[in-house]
C-alpha positions in Angstrom: -53.5 -105.6 -47.6 -52.1 -107.6 -44.7 -54.2 -107.6 -41.5 -52.2 -106.2 -38.6 -51.9 -107.9 -35.2 -54.5 -105.6 -33.6 -57.6 -106.9 -35.4 -57.2 -110.6 -34.5 -55.9 -109.7 -31.0 -58.9 -107.5 -30.3 -61.1 -110.3 -31.7 -59.6 -112.8 -29.3 -60.1 -110.4 -26.3 -63.8 -109.9 -27.3 -64.3 -113.7 -27.7 -62.8 -114.3 -24.2 -65.1 -111.7 -22.7 -68.1 -113.3 -24.3 -67.2 -116.9 -23.3 -66.2 -115.9 -19.7 -69.2 -113.6 -19.3 -66.8 -111.0 -18.1 -68.4 -107.8 -16.7 -66.7 -105.2 -18.9 -67.2 -101.5 -18.3 -67.2 -100.3 -21.9 -69.7 -100.1 -24.7 -67.3 -100.5 -27.7 -65.2 -103.4 -29.0 -61.6 -103.7 -27.8 -59.3 -101.1 -29.5 -57.0 -102.8 -32.0 -54.6 -99.9 -31.6 -53.9 -101.1 -28.1 -51.8 -103.9 -29.4 -48.1 -103.2 -30.4 -46.5 -104.1 -33.6 -44.6 -107.4 -32.9 -42.2 -107.0 -35.9 -40.5 -110.4 -36.3 -41.3 -111.5 -32.8 -43.4 -114.7 -32.8 -43.5 -114.5 -36.7 -45.3 -117.4 -38.3 -47.9 -118.1 -41.1 -50.6 -118.1 -38.4 -51.2 -115.0 -36.3 -49.3 -116.2 -33.2 -48.5 -112.7 -32.0 -52.2 -111.8 -32.0 -53.0 -115.0 -30.0 -50.3 -114.0 -27.4 -51.2 -110.4 -27.2 -54.9 -111.1 -26.9 -54.5 -113.7 -24.2 -52.2 -111.5 -22.1 -54.6 -108.6 -22.5 -57.4 -110.8 -21.3 -55.5 -111.6 -18.1 -54.3 -107.9 -17.6 -57.9 -106.7 -18.0 -59.3 -109.3 -15.6 -56.6 -108.2 -13.1 -57.8 -104.6 -13.4 -61.4 -105.7 -12.8 -60.2 -107.3 -9.5 -58.4 -104.0 -8.6 -61.5 -102.0 -9.2 -63.5 -104.4 -7.0 -60.9 -104.0 -4.2 -60.8 -100.2 -4.5 -57.3 -100.2 -6.0 -56.0 -98.2 -8.9 -55.8 -100.0 -12.3 -52.6 -100.6 -14.1 -51.4 -98.0 -16.5 -48.7 -100.2 -18.1 -49.2 -100.8 -21.8 -48.7 -104.2 -23.5 -45.0 -104.7 -24.4 -44.4 -106.9 -27.4 -40.9 -108.0 -26.3 -42.0 -108.9 -22.8 -45.0 -110.9 -24.0 -42.8 -112.7 -26.7 -40.2 -113.5 -24.1 -42.7 -115.0 -21.8 -44.2 -117.1 -24.6 -40.7 -118.2 -25.6 -39.8 -119.0 -22.0 -38.2 -122.3 -22.9 -36.0 -120.7 -25.6 -35.1 -117.8 -23.3 -34.1 -120.1 -20.5 -30.4 -120.4 -19.7 -28.5 -122.7 -17.2 -25.1 -121.3 -16.4 -25.5 -119.0 -19.4 -26.1 -121.9 -21.8 -29.4 -122.7 -23.7 -31.5 -125.6 -22.4 -33.0 -128.0 -24.9 -36.8 -127.9 -24.8 -37.3 -131.4 -26.3 -35.8 -134.7 -25.7 -34.1 -136.9 -28.3 -37.2 -139.0 -29.0 -39.5 -136.0 -29.2 -40.3 -134.5 -32.6 -41.4 -135.2 -36.1 -40.7 -138.6 -37.7 -41.5 -139.9 -41.1 -43.8 -142.9 -41.0 -44.4 -145.3 -43.9 -47.3 -143.1 -45.2 -46.9 -139.7 -43.7 -45.6 -137.9 -40.6 -46.0 -138.4 -36.9 -45.1 -136.2 -33.9 -43.9 -137.9 -30.7 -43.5 -136.5 -27.2 -41.0 -138.3 -24.9 -39.6 -135.6 -22.7 -40.5 -137.4 -19.5 -38.8 -140.7 -18.7 -42.1 -142.7 -18.4 -43.3 -141.4 -21.8 -40.0 -142.3 -23.4 -40.2 -145.8 -21.9 -43.8 -146.3 -23.2 -42.8 -145.0 -26.7 -39.9 -147.5 -26.9 -42.2 -150.3 -25.8 -44.7 -149.4 -28.5 -41.9 -149.4 -31.1 -40.5 -152.6 -29.8 -37.1 -151.0 -29.0 -34.8 -151.5 -26.1 -34.6 -148.9 -23.3 -31.2 -147.6 -24.5 -32.4 -147.1 -28.1 -31.4 -143.7 -29.7 -33.1 -141.5 -32.2 -31.7 -143.3 -35.3 -33.3 -146.5 -34.0 -36.6 -144.7 -33.6 -36.4 -143.3 -37.1 -36.0 -146.8 -38.5 -38.8 -148.3 -36.4 -41.3 -145.5 -37.2 -40.5 -145.6 -40.9 -41.8 -149.2 -41.0 -45.3 -148.4 -39.7 -48.3 -146.4 -40.9 -49.0 -143.2 -39.1 -52.5 -144.2 -38.1 -51.3 -147.6 -36.8 -48.6 -145.8 -34.7 -51.1 -143.3 -33.3 -53.5 -146.1 -32.3 -50.8 -148.3 -30.8 -49.5 -145.4 -28.8 -52.9 -144.5 -27.4 -53.4 -148.1 -26.2 -49.9 -148.2 -24.7 -50.0 -144.8 -22.9 -47.4 -143.4 -25.3 -47.6 -140.1 -27.1 -47.7 -140.2 -30.9 -50.1 -138.4 -33.2 -50.4 -138.4 -37.0 -49.7 -135.0 -38.6 -52.9 -133.9 -40.3 -54.0 -131.0 -42.4 -56.8 -128.8 -40.9 -59.2 -130.3 -43.4 -58.4 -133.8 -42.3 -58.7 -132.8 -38.6 -62.2 -131.3 -39.2 -63.5 -134.5 -40.9 -62.7 -136.8 -37.9 -64.8 -137.1 -34.8 -61.9 -136.1 -32.6 -61.2 -133.0 -34.8 -64.8 -131.9 -34.9 -65.0 -132.2 -31.1 -61.7 -130.3 -30.6 -62.6 -127.6 -33.1 -65.9 -127.0 -31.3 -64.3 -126.3 -27.9 -64.9 -122.7 -26.8 -62.0 -120.4 -26.0 -63.1 -120.6 -22.3 -65.9 -122.6 -20.7 -67.6 -121.5 -17.5 -70.1 -123.5 -15.5 -71.9 -122.0 -12.5 -72.4 -124.4 -9.7 -75.9 -124.4 -8.2 -74.6 -124.6 -4.6 -73.2 -121.7 -2.6 -69.5 -121.1 -2.7 -67.4 -120.9 0.5 -67.3 -117.5 2.0 -64.5 -115.3 0.7 -61.6 -115.3 3.2 -61.0 -111.7 4.4 -58.0 -110.3 2.4 -55.2 -108.5 4.2 -55.6 -104.7 4.3 -53.3 -103.9 1.4 -53.0 -100.8 -0.7 -50.4 -102.3 -3.1 -52.2 -102.5 -6.4 -49.4 -104.7 -7.8 -50.6 -107.7 -5.7 -54.4 -107.5 -5.7 -54.6 -111.3 -5.1 -52.7 -111.2 -1.8 -54.5 -113.6 0.6 -55.9 -115.8 -2.1 -55.0 -119.5 -1.8 -54.5 -121.4 -5.0 -53.9 -125.2 -4.9 -52.0 -126.1 -8.1 -52.3 -129.7 -9.4 -50.8 -129.0 -12.9 -47.7 -129.9 -14.8 -45.7 -129.0 -17.9 -46.7 -125.5 -19.2 -50.3 -124.4 -19.7 -51.6 -125.0 -16.1 -48.3 -123.8 -14.5 -48.4 -120.6 -16.5 -51.9 -119.9 -15.2 -50.9 -120.4 -11.6 -47.6 -118.6 -12.1 -49.7 -115.6 -13.3 -51.9 -115.7 -10.2 -48.8 -115.9 -8.1 -47.4 -112.8 -9.9 -50.4 -110.9 -8.6 -49.8 -112.0 -5.0 -51.8 -115.2 -4.7 -50.4 -117.9 -2.4 -49.8 -120.8 -4.8 -49.0 -124.2 -3.5 -48.1 -126.8 -6.2 -48.5 -130.5 -5.4 -46.7 -133.1 -7.5 -46.6 -136.9 -7.2 -43.3 -138.2 -5.8 -42.8 -140.9 -8.5 -42.6 -138.4 -11.4 -40.3 -135.5 -10.8 -40.9 -132.3 -12.9 -38.1 -131.5 -15.4 -35.6 -129.1 -13.8 -35.9 -126.5 -16.6 -39.7 -126.6 -16.4 -39.5 -126.0 -12.7 -37.1 -123.1 -13.1 -39.4 -121.4 -15.6 -43.0 -122.1 -14.5 -42.7 -122.5 -10.7 -41.5 -118.9 -10.0 -43.5 -117.3 -7.2 -44.9 -120.6 -5.9 -44.3 -123.1 -3.2 -43.9 -126.6 -4.3 -44.5 -129.8 -2.4 -44.5 -133.6 -3.1 -47.5 -135.7 -1.9 -48.7 -139.1 -2.9 -52.4 -138.5 -3.4 -53.1 -142.2 -3.9 -51.8 -143.0 -0.4 -54.7 -143.2 2.1 -52.6 -141.7 4.9 -52.2 -138.6 2.9 -56.0 -138.2 2.3 -56.5 -136.1 5.4 -53.6 -133.7 4.4 -55.0 -133.3 0.9 -58.6 -132.9 2.1 -57.4 -130.0 4.4 -55.5 -128.4 1.5 -58.6 -128.5 -0.7 -60.9 -127.3 2.0 -58.9 -124.3 2.7 -58.1 -123.4 -0.9 -60.0 -120.6 -2.7 -59.0 -121.9 -6.1 -58.2 -125.4 -7.3 -56.3 -125.6 -10.6 -55.9 -129.0 -12.3 -54.1 -129.9 -15.5 -54.1 -133.7 -15.8 -56.2 -135.5 -18.4 -59.9 -135.8 -17.7 -60.6 -138.7 -15.3 -57.2 -138.8 -13.7 -57.9 -136.7 -10.6 -61.7 -137.0 -10.2 -61.5 -140.1 -7.9 -59.1 -138.1 -5.6 -61.6 -135.2 -5.5 -64.6 -137.3 -4.7 -66.5 -137.1 -1.4 -65.3 -140.6 -0.6 -61.7 -139.3 -0.5 -62.2 -135.7 0.7 -65.0 -136.5 3.2 -68.8 -136.4 3.0 -69.9 -132.8 3.1 -66.6 -131.5 1.8 -67.0 -128.1 0.0 -65.4 -127.4 -3.3 -63.2 -124.3 -3.6 -64.8 -121.1 -4.9 -63.4 -121.8 -8.3 -62.1 -125.1 -9.9 -60.1 -124.3 -13.0 -59.0 -127.0 -15.5 -56.8 -127.2 -18.6 -57.0 -130.2 -20.9 -55.3 -131.0 -24.2 -58.3 -132.1 -26.3 -61.3 -130.8 -24.4 -64.1 -132.5 -22.6 -65.9 -134.0 -25.6 -65.1 -136.5 -28.3 -63.2 -139.7 -28.5 -59.9 -138.1 -27.6 -61.2 -136.3 -24.4 -59.4 -138.7 -22.0 -56.2 -138.9 -24.0 -52.9 -137.4 -22.9 -51.7 -134.5 -25.0 -49.2 -131.7 -25.2 -49.0 -128.4 -27.2 -46.7 -130.0 -29.8 -49.1 -132.9 -30.4 -52.2 -130.6 -30.7 -50.3 -128.5 -33.2 -49.6 -131.7 -35.2 -53.1 -133.2 -35.0 -55.0 -130.0 -35.7 -53.2 -129.0 -38.9 -51.0 -126.2 -37.5 -47.8 -128.3 -38.2 -49.0 -128.8 -41.8 -49.6 -125.0 -42.3 -46.2 -124.2 -40.9 -44.4 -126.8 -43.0 -41.2 -125.9 -44.9 -40.7 -125.9 -48.7 -39.9 -129.6 -48.7 -43.1 -130.5 -47.0 -41.6 -131.3 -43.6 -44.0 -130.3 -40.8 -43.2 -127.2 -38.9 -43.9 -125.8 -35.5 -45.0 -122.4 -34.1 -42.1 -120.2 -32.9 -43.3 -120.8 -29.3 -45.5 -123.3 -27.5 -48.2 -120.7 -27.9 -51.2 -123.0 -27.4 -49.9 -123.7 -23.9 -49.0 -120.2 -23.0 -52.2 -118.6 -24.4 -54.3 -121.2 -22.7 -52.6 -120.5 -19.4 -53.2 -116.8 -19.5 -56.8 -117.3 -20.6 -57.4 -119.7 -17.7 -55.9 -117.3 -15.2 -58.2 -114.5 -16.6 -61.2 -116.8 -16.3 -60.3 -117.6 -12.6 -60.3 -113.9 -11.8 -63.6 -113.2 -13.5 -65.1 -116.3 -11.9 -64.0 -115.1 -8.4 -65.6 -111.7 -9.1 -68.8 -113.3 -10.3 -69.0 -115.5 -7.2 -68.6 -112.5 -5.0 -71.6 -111.0 -6.7 -74.0 -114.0 -6.6 -72.5 -116.2 -3.9 -72.1 -119.2 -6.2 -69.0 -121.3 -7.1 -67.8 -121.8 -10.6 -65.8 -124.3 -12.8 -63.8 -122.8 -15.6 -61.8 -124.6 -18.2 -59.7 -124.2 -21.3 -58.3 -126.7 -23.8 -55.3 -126.6 -26.1 -57.6 -127.8 -28.9 -59.9 -124.9 -28.4 -57.1 -122.4 -28.5 -55.8 -124.1 -31.6 -59.2 -123.8 -33.2 -59.2 -120.1 -32.5 -55.8 -119.7 -34.1 -56.7 -121.7 -37.2 -59.8 -119.6 -37.8 -58.3 -116.2 -37.0 -57.6 -113.6 -39.6 -54.1 -112.3 -40.2 -52.3 -115.3 -41.9 -49.1 -114.6 -43.8 -48.0 -116.6 -46.8 -44.3 -115.8 -46.4 -43.4 -114.7 -42.9 -39.9 -113.6 -42.0 -37.9 -115.9 -39.6 -39.1 -115.4 -36.0 -36.6 -113.6 -33.7 -36.2 -113.6 -30.0 -36.4 -110.5 -27.8 -33.2 -109.1 -26.3 -31.5 -109.8 -22.9 -33.4 -107.0 -21.2 -36.4 -109.3 -21.1 -34.7 -111.8 -18.9 -33.5 -112.0 -15.3 -30.9 -114.2 -13.7 -31.1 -115.9 -10.3 -28.3 -118.1 -9.3 -27.7 -120.5 -12.2 -30.9 -119.9 -14.1 -31.8 -117.1 -16.5 -35.6 -116.9 -17.2 -38.0 -114.5 -19.0 -39.4 -111.6 -17.1 -43.2 -111.6 -16.6 -45.4 -110.7 -19.6 -47.0 -107.9 -17.7 -44.6 -104.9 -18.0 -45.5 -103.4 -14.6 -43.8 -106.4 -12.9 -40.0 -106.6 -13.3 -39.8 -110.1 -11.9 -41.8 -112.8 -10.1 -42.2 -112.7 -6.3 -39.2 -115.1 -6.0 -37.3 -117.6 -8.1 -38.5 -121.2 -8.3 -37.9 -123.2 -5.2 -36.3 -126.6 -5.4 -38.9 -129.0 -6.6 -40.8 -130.5 -3.7 -38.9 -128.5 -1.1 -41.9 -126.9 0.7 -44.4 -128.3 3.3 -47.8 -129.5 2.0 -49.7 -127.0 4.1 -51.1 -123.5 4.0 -49.2 -121.0 6.1 -50.7 -120.0 9.5 -52.5 -116.7 9.3 -50.8 -113.9 11.3 
């Protein structure tokens, strides 16, 4: 008998609550009947719908715990399969002037190497340039040139050369192969959520505005967003949905993709600031000092020098919660490597499980590791804030795409012959100006607070309190 979506989704919710040490007011396990039947939404061999539903439920429940702490009524909206699927498939639901927007660039995807398959990621111009350098190709090379170049090299050699050159190539492995390697063992051992309680007192909570609107329980919370791509931006977009003031900071030399901005920057302000420039140090130090939550999404080691007392000032205080998302986790030989959802799928064995009848590697019907990790991180932020209000201590919380992949690979509910995945209907989208985007996953919100601002258009400062 096939296991329905409810059992693994409830299992994920229970595992989140355990890892996050969430204070849950119930004595029984999560109810599997809470989770709707997804039908063909997010259909795959692996239980992707269960991952999605469980992660969104973790965030929704954490939001209700905040409401209870603020004396607000909890949400009565049930989980809606179509809304959750639309949010997870945000890149595929996205439309520009009514037309679909390609989620991957020409040189991103699966390629046959001399002895197996590799997956590349070259959506950003600097990643494309590094990939072409590793392959020894000119800057105007097309996909056919990359096909020929990659076919002449072994998969392991390409992976190693890319890591040295700052490019993004991973060998497609089976789950068994991944678990036998040091990187795979470290990635597979990552918890769903990691929480560290700092021994020093957290900054005092800023008085929240007197507000009886239960739809925005985070109003007054300041979130400094130093994330890119999908997982981190989904986490901060979720906090913005609940009323948080989210300010995203990007480096001026690497613009975010327009489609990515339209989808994941809704409800936020977005500014450009060169954090490596010493004249900007004081501006950045003030932003960090006045933030309640700092969310970072760059590879480990990339931002730490900028967050040191030498840059922020001796005696600087960390925000109440520092939340991080990484690709490969904090441990193992790949901890400091760059990574994306598609690459973690390939390395961990997911792509091999989802392969077609001819053996070509496949992909999940959504970038589900990214989205699930984002919702889990947002949930962990909320539970960490509540814990800090109880004991006065700050916290660091983190998730990794590899840890989320490990849960998915070990979860019950696989299907040997799933139907083709379908997308939800147009009622799950909303159009602003030229862009059509997915509505929020939480069904009690019809839309985000506002459409995405033009990238970098806002001032790098917190608004003056009134």
